[in-house]
matplotlib code that plots the C-alpha trace (Angstrom):
import matplotlib.pyplot as plt

x = [1.0, 0.3, -0.8, -4.1, -5.0, -4.4, -6.7, -9.5, -9.4, -9.9, -13.3, -15.4, -14.8, -11.3, -9.9, -7.2, -4.7, -5.3, -6.1, -4.1, -1.2, -1.8, -0.6, -3.2, -2.1, -3.8, -4.0, -5.1, -6.6, -5.9, -8.3, -6.5, -8.6, -7.9, -9.7, -11.2, -12.3, -11.1, -8.6, -7.7, -4.1, -3.9, -0.7, 0.2, -0.5, 2.8, 5.5, 8.0, 5.8, 5.7, 7.5, 7.7, 6.9, 4.1, 0.8, -2.6, -4.2, -8.0, -10.7, -13.6, -16.0, -13.9, -13.8, -16.1, -16.3, -15.3, -17.4, -20.5, -19.7, -19.1]
y = [-10.8, -13.0, -11.3, -13.2, -11.9, -8.4, -8.8, -10.3, -7.2, -4.7, -3.2, -4.5, -1.1, -0.1, 3.4, 3.1, 5.4, 4.9, 1.2, -0.1, 2.3, 3.3, 6.6, 8.0, 9.5, 11.4, 9.5, 10.7, 8.6, 8.9, 7.3, 5.4, 4.2, 0.8, -1.0, -3.5, -0.8, 2.0, 1.5, 3.8, 4.2, 5.4, 7.1, 9.1, 12.9, 13.7, 13.3, 12.4, 9.4, 8.2, 4.9, 3.6, 0.2, 1.1, 2.1, 0.6, -0.2, -0.9, -1.5, 1.0, -1.6, -2.0, 1.6, 2.8, 5.3, 3.3, 5.6, 4.4, 0.7, 0.7]
z = [37.9, 34.9, 31.7, 31.4, 34.9, 33.8, 30.8, 33.0, 35.2, 32.4, 31.8, 28.9, 27.1, 28.3, 27.8, 25.2, 26.9, 30.6, 30.6, 27.7, 27.5, 23.8, 22.5, 20.2, 16.9, 14.1, 10.8, 7.4, 4.6, 0.9, -1.7, -4.5, -7.4, -9.0, -11.8, -9.2, -6.8, -4.5, -1.7, 1.2, 2.3, 5.9, 7.2, 10.3, 9.9, 11.7, 9.2, 11.9, 12.9, 9.3, 8.6, 5.0, 6.3, 8.7, 7.0, 6.4, 3.0, 3.2, 0.7, 0.7, 2.1, 5.2, 6.2, 9.0, 11.8, 14.9, 17.1, 15.2, 15.9, 19.6]

ax = plt.figure().add_subplot(projection="3d")
ax.plot(x, y, z, "-o")
ax.set_aspect("equal")
plt.show()
């Protein structure tokens, strides 16, 4: 089956694990203060999952609780 057909069959609010095959992971955030504003560095909580090239840096204004924005 073509990939676009698979996407069209998904629910509007798919389950990340069951429908999309994502493995959920715990992440932690660390606030870093810069002269032009705070940033958050997000890294996996599990040290074995940490990759020096796989992390997220976000400004304070972009941080939100995704459960509040569904």
